[in-house]
N, C-alpha and C positions, 0 to 999 in steps of 0.2 A: 504494500500500500504506500501511497505518498504521504508526506507529512501533512498534518491536519490543516495548518494555516495557509499552505500554498497549494492551490489546485494545480493540476498538471500544466495547464496553460500558462499560469503565472510563473511557475517554476521555469518552464522553457523560455518564457520571455526574459526572465532575469539572466539565464545562461546565454541565450543567443544574442541578447543585446550587447553583451560585453566581449564576445568572442569573434575572431575571424575563423570560421570553421569550414570543414568540408561539407558537402551535401550530407545531411543526416542519413545514416543507413536506414533502409526500410526495416521495420521490425521483422525479425525472423526468429525461428525457434531452432535450437540446436541442443545436443546433449552436453552435459558438463565436460565430458571427455574431449569434446571438440574445441573447447575454449583455448587451451594453451596454443593450439595451432593458429589462432587468430591474432596472436600477440607478436609484437616486434621484439627481437632479441638483440640486445646491445650491452656492452660493458657498462658498469656503473660509472657515471660521470664524476670525476674527482677534480676536474680542472676549475670548477666554479664554486667558491665557498658558499655554503648554504646560508641564506638570510631569511629567517622566519618572518621578519617584519614585512617582507614582500608578499605575504599572504594575509591580507586583511580578512579577519574572520569574526564570526558572531555579529553579523549585520542584521538589521531589521528590514528585509527587502520589501515587505508588503506594508510597512509602517503601521502595524497593528499593536505595537508596544512590546512584542515578544521577538527577541532576536533569534537567530537560527539555533543557538544552544537550547533555548526554551522550547522552540518548535519541536526539537527532537525529544525533549523530556515529555512534552504533552503527547506526542505521537506514540511513545514507547511505554507509557504508563500502563500497567495491567489493570488498573482501576480508574474510574472516571476522575478527571482532574478539574478542580475549580480554579479559574483564572481570574484573579482580582487585578485592581489597578497596579500599573507598574510591572505587570506579568508576574505577580506573586502567586505561586502555585500552592494548592493544598489538596489533600485527599488522594494524592497519587501514590503508587507503589511501583518500584522499579527493581527489576531483576537483571543483573549483569549476565549476558549470555556467555561471556568468557569464562566465568568461574562460579556462577550461581549466587553471588552476593546479592542480598535483597535488603531494601531499605525504603522507608517512607519519607526520608529527608532528601530533597533534591540537591542539597549542598554536598551530600556524600557521593554523588554520582558525577562522573566526568564524561564529556562527550569526546569519543575517540574518532579521529579520522581513520577509517579502516586502512586506507593507504595513507600513511603519515605524510605530513607536509614535507619533511626532509627527504623521505623516500621518493615522493613525487618529484621534488627538485632534482634529485640525482638521476631520475628516470626520464627526464626531459623537460620538466617544468621550469628549469633555470632559463630556458629560452623563450618562455611565454611573456606576455605583457602582464602588468600588475592587475589589469581587469580580469584576465584569464585566471590568474592565481586566486583572485577574490571569489570568482565563480566556483572554482574547485573547492576552496575552503568552506563554502557555504552551500554545497550541493545538496539541495533538498528534493531534487527531481527524481531520485531513486531512493528506495528505503535502505539500501545496503551501504551507502557511502559514509554515513555517520551513524554511530552506535552509542547508546548510553551504556557505560561500563563502569565497573568499580575502579577506584583510584589505584588500587594495588595491581590489578590486571593491566590497566592503561599504562602505568609506569613500567611494568615488566615488559610489555610489548614495545613501548617506545617507537622507534622507527624501523623495527625489524620486519623482514619479509617472512613468508611462510617457511623458508628454508632455515630461518633462525628462531622462529617463535610460533607456537600454536597454542590455542586456548587450552587451559587445564580441563575444561568441560569438553570431554571428547565427543559427546553427542552433538556438539555444535561445530565440530571440525569441518564437516562437509559444507555446511552453509557458509562458514567463515571463508573458506578457500574459494567457493563459488563467488561470493561477494567481492573478495579481493580481485579476482580475475576479471570480473565484469567492470569494476572501477578502472582497472588498467586499460581494458578495451575501450571503455566509454571516453577516456581521456587520452587515448593513443600514447600511453606511457610504456616505456620499454621494460622488459624483464631481463635479468642477467641469467647466465647459464645455470647456476645453482638454484636460483629461484624457479626457473622453468622446470628443472628436474623435480623440485618439490611439488610444484603444481601438478605435473603429470602424475606423480605418485599418488597424491591425494585425490585427484579427479579420475579415479579408476574404480573398478568394481561397481558396487551398488551406487556409490556417489557419482561415478562417471556416467551412469545411466540416467541421472536426473535430467529432466527436461527444463531448459532455461530459455528465457526470451532475451535476446540481445537488446541492450539499451541504445538510444540514439547516440551517435558519436558526437562529442562536444568539442574536440580539438584535433587538428591534423598532427601528423608527425612533426615535431618541432624542427625548424631549420635554424642553425646557429646564426645569430645576428651579429656576432662579434668573434674575432679570432680567439682561440683558446690559448691563454697565457698561463705560465706556471704549471704546465703539465708535468707529470712525473713519469720518467722512463720506466716501463714495465720490467719486472724482474723475471729472468728465465727460470724454468724449472731447475731444481737442485739448489746448491748453496752459492750465494753471492756474498763475498766478504767486502765490507766497506771499512777500510783501515788506512791509516797514515802513520808516519813515524812518531807523531805526538797527538795529543788531544785536539789541537787546532787543525791539524792536517786531516784527522779522521772526520771532523765536522765538515771540512771542505769536501771530502769524498761523498758525504751524504748530500750536501747541498748541490753537488753537480748532477744529481738525479733530476733536479728541477729544470724545466726550460725557462727561458727569459719571460718576463712579464708577470712575475709573481705579485700578488696583492701586497705582500709585506715581507720584510726580513726582520728577524729579531736578533739582537746582539747582546750577549751576556758574558760575564766573567767566566773564565775557564778554571779559576783557582778554587771555586767553591760551588756548591750545587743548588742552594735554595732558589736563587733568582732564575736560574736556567730551568729548574723544574716547573715553575709557574709559567715561564715563557714557552716551554715546550707544548703545553696544552693550548695556550693561546695561539701559537704558530700553527698548530694542527687545525684549529678552528678556522683561521683565516686562509690557510692553504699555502703558507710560506715556510721557508727553512729557518732553523736556528743556527747561528754561527757563534763561535767562542772567540774570546780575545783576552790577552793579558790585561791587567787593570789599566796600565798607563801607556800602552803602545799598541796600535792596531797593526797587525802584520800586513805587509803589502799584498800578500796572497789572499788574505781575507777581503781587503778592500777591492781587489781586482774581481773577486768572485761576486761581490755585491754589485759592482758595476755591470757585470755580465748578466745578472739576474734582472736588471731593470725594474726594481721594485717600485710600487706606487708610494710606499712609505717605509721608513726604517724606525723600528722601536728599539730603544735602549732599555734593557731590563736592569734596574738597580740605580742607586744614587751615584754621585761622583766618587764616593769611596770604593765602589765596586767596579765601575767603568768610568775611568777618569775623563776629564775635560779634553785631554789631548786626543783620546779616541773619538769623542764626539766631533772634535774639530776635523779629524781625518775623514769622517763620514760626510761632512758637509758637502753640498753640491751634487750628491748622488740622487737624493730624494728628500722630501720633507722628513724631518726627524722629530720624534716625540720620546722624551725620557719618562719612564714610568718607574719611579723609585719610592722609597719610604724610609722611615727611621729604623725599621727592622725588616727582617726577611718576610714577616707576615704582612706588614704594611705594603711592601713591594708586591707581594703576591696578590693582595686585595686590589691594588691599583691596576695591575695587569688584567685581572678578571673583570673588574668594573668597566675598564676602558674597552676591552675587546668584545665582551659578551653583552649584547643589548638586553637579552633576557635569557633565562635558563630555568626550565621546569625541574631539572635534576642537577645535582652537583655531587662530586666526589670529595670526600673529606679525608685528608691524609696528614700525618705528622710532618712538620717541617724540620725535625731534628735529625732525620735520616732520609736517605734518598730512595731506597728500593721500592717501597709501597707506592709512593706517588709516581715513580717512574713507570711501574707496571700498569698503573691506572690510566696513563696517558693514552694508550692505544684504545682502551675501552671508552674513555671520555671522548676521543675523537670519533668513535663509531656512532655516537648519539649526539655529538655537538654540545657536550657538557664541559664545564670548567672543572679544574682540580684546585680545590681551596686548601691552602696549607694552614694548619693550626699548631699551637704548642700543645702537643698531645699529652704532656705530663700534667697539665693544669686540670683542675676539676670542672672548669667551665670555659665557654667560649669568650673571646674578647668581644667587647661591644661592637667594635668595628666589623668583625666577622658576622655578627648577628645582623647588623645593618646591611651588609653586603648581600647576604642570602635573601633577606626580605626585599631589597631593592631589585634583585634579579627576578623575583617572582618564583623562587624555588618552592616546589611542592614535595619533593622527596630527595633523600640523600643516601649515598652509599658510603659508609665508613670503611676505609681500607686499612687493614692491620688489626692486630689483636688489641685487647685492652691494655697491654703493656705499651702499645704505640699511641693509641688514642683512648683516653680514659673512659671508664663507664660513666663518670660524671658528665662528660661532654656528650656521650651517647644519650643519656637520660634527658639532658637539656634539649638536644635536637629532637628526641622522640616526643617531647611535649608540643612541638610545633609542626613536625614533618613526619612523613612516612620514612622509616629508617630501616636499612638493613646493613649488616656488617659482614665483610668478607675478610677474614683474618685466619691464618693458619699457624702452625707451630713454628714455622720459619718464614723468612722472606720469600723463599722459593715456593713454599706452599701457598702463601698469600697471593703471589703473582698468578699461580695456576688457578686458584679459586676465582680470581677476577676474570681471567680469560674464559674459564668454563662458564661463567655466568653471562658473559656478553658475546661470546662467539660460538655459534653452533657448529658442529662438524660440517666441513665442506663450505662454510659460509664465507671464507676468505681465501684468496690465492696465495697470500704471503704471511709468514710469521717472522717476527724479529727476535733475535736472541742476543742478550747483552750480559756482561759479567754482573754478578751480584756483589762483587767485592769492592768495586770502586765506580765512581760516577762518570768521569769525563767522556769516555767513548759512547756511553749510552744516551746522553742527553740529546744530542742532535738527532740521533736515530729515533728516539721516542717521538720527536716532532714529526718526522717522516712517517712513522708508523701510524700516528694519529691522523695524519693527512690521508693515508691510504685506508683508514678504518681497519687497521690490522693489529693483532695482539702483540704485546711486548712480554717476552719471557726472560727471566734471569737465570743464570747458571753459574756453576763453578767452571774453572778453566778446563778441567780434565773430562768432565762428564756432566750430564744433566740430572739434577736431583729428581727423585722418583715422581713426585706430584707433577712437576713440569714435564717430565719425560712422557708420562701417560697422557697428559693433556695435549701435548703436541702430537702424539700418535693419533689421538681421537680427532683432533682438528684436521689432520691430513692435508695441510696446505702444501701444494706442490713446490713452493719456493720458500727458502729460508734465507734470511739476511743476517749474517753474523756481523756484529758491530765491534770493531777492534781487531787487533792482531791475534795470532794464534797463542800469544802469551796470555791473553785474557779470555778468549773464547777459542779453545783448541779445536782441532779437526774432529775429534770424537764428539765433542759437545755440539759442534755445528751439524754433525750428522745425526743428532739426537740419540746418541748412545747413552743410556741411563747409567746412573751410579749404582753399582751393586752395594747392597747392605753387606758389610763385612765385619767380622770379629777378629781379634787377635788370637791366633792359634795357641793352644797349650800342648804340653808334652807330658804323657803319662809314662810311669816306669822309673826305675832307678838307673843312674848312669854308672853302671858297674859292668866290667868286662864279663861277657857271657849272658847279659840280660837283654831284653828287647824293649825299645822305646816306641811309643805310639803317638802319632800326631792327631789332635782333635781340632778341626777347623773352627768350630764355634757356630754361631748363628749367622747365616748368609741368606741372601734372597733365595726363596725356594726354587729348585731346579738348577742351581749352580753346580757345575762340574769342577773338580779340583785336580791340580797337579802339585807334586811335592818335590822339594829339593832340601836334603839334609845338609847341614854345615857343621864343621868342627872348627871352633874358634874363628868363625866367619868365612872359612874356606869351604867351597862346595866339595862334598864327598862324591867321588866318581861312582856312578851307578846307583846312588842312594836316592831313588826317586819314587819310592812307594810310601804308603802311609805309616809303615813301621821301619825300624832300624835295629839291626843286631849290633850290639856294642862289641867292638874288638879291642885287642891289646894295643893296636895302632892308635887308638883314640885316647889312651891313658894320658892324663894331664891336660886334656882339652875340654872345652865347654861346648855342648851340643845345642843347636837351634834348628828350626825347620822353617822354610819359606813355602807359603801356600799361595798358589795362583788360582784364582777363581774366574770362570768364564761362563757366559750365558748369552744366547742370541739376543741382540738388541741392546746389549749393555757393554760398557767399556770394561776390558779385563782389569781385574784388581789383584794386587800382590801385597800380602801382609806377612811379616816375619815374626815368629814367636820370640819370647824371651829365651835366655840361655839356661841350661841346666847347671848344676854344680859340676866341679871338675870330675872327669871320668877317672875311676880308680879300679885297681885290680881287686878281686875278691879276697877276703882275709884268709890266711893259711888255716888249715884244719887243726884242731887240738892234737897234741902228740898221742899216738896210739899206745895203749897199754901193751905189755908183753903178750905175745901170742901163746906162751907156754908158762906153766907154773913158775913162780919166782917170787921175790920180795920187792915191794915198792915202798915209797915213803909213806909213813902212817898218815891216814886221812886223805890220801890222794883220790881214792874213788869210793871207799866205803868207811863207815865209821867203826871205831874199835869196839863199840859196845855191841855190835852184831856178833853173836857167837856162832851163828850158822852161816852157811853159804848164801850170799846175796847175789841174785842175777844182775848183770849189767851188760849192755851192748855198746860197743864203741867201734867205729870204723868197720862195721859189718861183721865183727867177730863177737860171738856171745862169750862172756866171761863170768866167772863167779869169784867172789873173794870172801875171806873170813880172817879173823885174828887167831893166832896160835896161842894156846895157854902159856902164860908167863912170858909172852913175846909181844913187844909193842908193834912189831911190823905186821903188814897185811900180806896175806898169801893169796895169789891169783891162780886160777886154773881155767883152761878153756873147756868148753863142753858143747 
């Protein structure tokens, strides 16, 4: 059905009066399985930074006092709604089809653009006129373009396509995907390859047999009205390494992926991380690179790169203590310059966010005391056009300036990245009193990064994954800006191998391209190939280091399925042929200390080698006690039996059975064999 307040004719009048359109397609009926074949397939546009302000929405097209948001609420109430002056609603009941959430309070329901504004922009709406975007944002001509949904579901969905997000209410899945596809058809919006695959999968079987009526087409395929500037060169399948001899050169290698004509370039100090962390998310949002500089001297290579990029604007992140006046002077004449700094790292971060982001319904909250959590959040933030807001996570509450920033942006929900040790529960509780809050924090920085990426990137949703060291910040900062620009995840790793949570997450993501940020000293070849880190224990040795005994190696607790190889060592020198799990101790080892080296291997993991501690010095066995005479004779009194025994007492020594007794009037012991 159509929305109550707009009859079909008036809805069409609104749409067609503001669009330059193709001839409307005549109504025709198809099956849902046919729909994917009617869509244009194209890569997601990443050359034009999304601008939500270009979509004017919630307009009152028929001047009845109720804007398009309220028209949807009225139409989708399951009970009759009373409409008072000022479009005040009462008596309504709403059930979110995404998750089944029900309420009688219209303030607790959000209106979801089924194809989100950002998704539409990247699918072709960037080339529309503002009138076309306004018509799309207020499309009441079909019942499936706008949906009353719970805030939780709406924020979870954000601007994800069906390859990345589906309603938790599985009974609504078919209707949801049909509606999504019809909106794309109606507005001639493109689908990317992963999105198309998800649509084909969903629109199959019983769902695919559903009969649907095609809507009138409201916009032709967009024709670019401007040259695409600031495009990013695509990464080939496999591993691409972006690295230079130092942090500044690595940032240059990242920047060279951008073509000239970028909207902006951000310049931050390379000697500390906080300013560049905030600048990375801002750069991702605007679609430009982040370059690093020493505080008081801009390298000529960096200036040359900025000249090549032909930016519309240059932002300096940090005050003059972070990026000196001499650097600002060296940048003059390239493009207009704006310095965004503050008295603290948090003031600088807030200024960057407030300047670059006009509005934001969602924000990421990360500690400004360390870099890994905010770094990993940059890719996810870029995927939904959200800022990363730095806070002093050890404090029990937010600074008033941060509270004001979030309110000014219009934030409705936040994601805290990091555990309670990074961002306190006090801050979480304070945020929860105002916003919908979720926390993504693991037992380590690597776990946290994996949790962030699992939450925001569905398997197959992106072609590229970025991998940076979790030990230091410089190489990763510029790469994070590029990752956000490409709406790709940022994982962090050790140099030798990828920690388990990140390893599994990258496997599940299955991105064909991996970008390693920095040299092999910081992201090694095994890590770049996503070889995981085996869980390994220090081996122990059982047995006594005595000639003639056997020592046994116990590997300890390793990743299940690990296969082991052994090498025994005597005083640190490998013993020839001693490669089993046991070792026979020989006289050649006397005076030496024994250890064992265990090598663990498992498909998909980097080989791990761990050496045990050393045993005590190998010794020869103690000599046996002297054997008693094998024939009757006399021995020293008390040697083997006591004098008080008057009879023969049996005794066995060195395999010979003997008896002894004392002789009357004689203090000596008499022995005999038997």
